[in-house]
C-alpha positions in Angstrom: 4.7 17.7 -31.1 3.1 20.3 -29.3 4.8 21.9 -26.1 2.2 20.9 -23.8 2.1 17.3 -25.1 5.8 17.2 -25.0 5.9 18.3 -21.3 3.1 15.7 -20.2 5.5 12.9 -22.2 8.5 14.1 -20.4 6.7 14.3 -17.0 5.5 10.7 -17.7 8.7 9.4 -18.7 10.5 10.8 -15.8 7.8 9.3 -13.6 8.2 5.9 -15.4 12.0 5.9 -15.6 12.8 7.8 -12.4 10.2 6.0 -9.9 12.5 2.5 -9.9 15.6 4.6 -8.8 14.0 6.9 -6.8 11.7 4.2 -5.1 14.7 3.3 -3.2 15.1 6.6 -1.4 14.4 6.9 2.0 11.0 8.8 2.9 10.0 9.0 -0.5 6.9 6.7 -1.9 5.5 7.4 -5.3 2.7 5.7 -6.8 1.4 6.1 -10.7 -2.5 6.6 -10.0 -3.8 6.2 -13.6 -2.5 6.6 -17.3 -4.4 8.0 -19.8 -3.7 8.4 -23.7 -3.0 12.0 -24.6 -4.8 13.4 -27.7 -2.3 14.5 -30.5 -4.8 16.0 -33.3 -5.1 19.3 -32.1 -3.3 22.0 -29.7 -3.6 21.0 -26.2 -2.6 22.6 -22.8 -2.3 20.8 -19.4 -4.2 22.2 -16.7 -3.7 21.1 -12.7 -6.5 22.7 -10.5 -8.2 21.8 -7.3 -11.9 22.1 -6.4 -13.4 22.2 -2.7 -17.0 21.3 -2.4 -18.8 22.2 0.6 -21.0 19.8 2.6 -24.0 18.9 0.6 -22.6 20.8 -2.4 -22.5 19.8 -6.1 -20.7 20.3 -9.1 -23.2 21.1 -11.8 -23.1 19.1 -15.2 -20.9 20.2 -17.7 -18.1 18.9 -20.0 -14.5 19.6 -21.0 -13.0 19.7 -24.5 -10.3 17.2 -23.4 -9.7 14.6 -20.7 -9.9 15.0 -16.7 -7.8 12.5 -14.2 -8.5 13.4 -10.6 -7.8 12.6 -7.1 -10.2 12.8 -3.9 -8.1 14.7 -1.4 -10.7 14.7 1.2 -14.3 13.7 1.7 -16.5 11.7 -0.1 -18.0 12.3 -3.6 -20.6 10.8 -5.9 -19.1 11.3 -9.7 -21.9 10.8 -12.5 -20.3 10.4 -16.0 -22.4 10.4 -19.0 -22.9 6.6 -19.9 -21.2 5.2 -16.9 -22.4 3.6 -13.5 -22.0 6.5 -10.8 -18.6 6.2 -8.9 -18.7 6.5 -5.2 -15.0 8.3 -4.4 -13.5 8.8 -1.2 -10.2 10.3 0.0 -7.4 8.4 -1.6 -9.2 7.3 -4.7 -8.8 8.4 -8.4 -11.4 9.1 -11.4 -10.9 9.8 -15.0 -13.2 11.1 -17.4 -12.9 11.1 -21.5 -13.3 14.1 -23.3 -16.7 15.6 -24.2 -18.6 13.2 -21.9 -21.1 15.4 -19.4 -20.4 14.8 -15.6 -21.5 16.0 -12.2 -20.6 15.5 -8.8 -22.3 15.5 -5.2 -20.5 15.7 -1.9 -22.3 13.3 -0.1 -19.6 13.2 2.7 -19.9 14.6 6.3 -17.8 17.5 5.6 -16.2 19.5 2.6 -14.8 17.2 -0.2 -11.4 18.4 -1.7 -10.5 17.1 -5.2 -7.2 17.7 -7.4 -7.2 17.0 -11.1 -5.4 17.3 -14.4 -6.9 18.1 -17.6 -5.6 18.1 -21.1 -7.7 20.4 -22.8 -8.0 21.9 -26.3 -6.5 25.3 -26.4 -8.7 28.4 -27.3 -12.1 26.3 -26.3 -13.7 26.9 -22.6 -12.5 25.3 -20.1 -16.0 23.7 -19.1 -19.1 24.0 -20.7 -22.6 23.5 -19.0 -24.7 20.5 -20.4 
């Protein structure tokens, strides 16, 4: 297996097997928000990032050569994914975007919106491409 896929697999296994025992510790609360199969046909890398979108701002239409999973940390966003109904996401809600689908987002809240996302993308290709 490729190193990035092994790292993701080990992280998921640790989260799944460790969460039962660790859930009993005082002061720690864990939650698996989403699961998504990791592509194995080519070399991939895992990228963790954040984005902050100013009030009234937008993330222009683009796509990634891999999957994206994210969590809205603050604010309210409308996420538009090609071929799917629009998603209105507020702080604490998560989303996933399949590989290669064009998507865009609008901040429709009263202030800045903040998002954290994990991407599993093909190495050597542009991180994002306009669509």
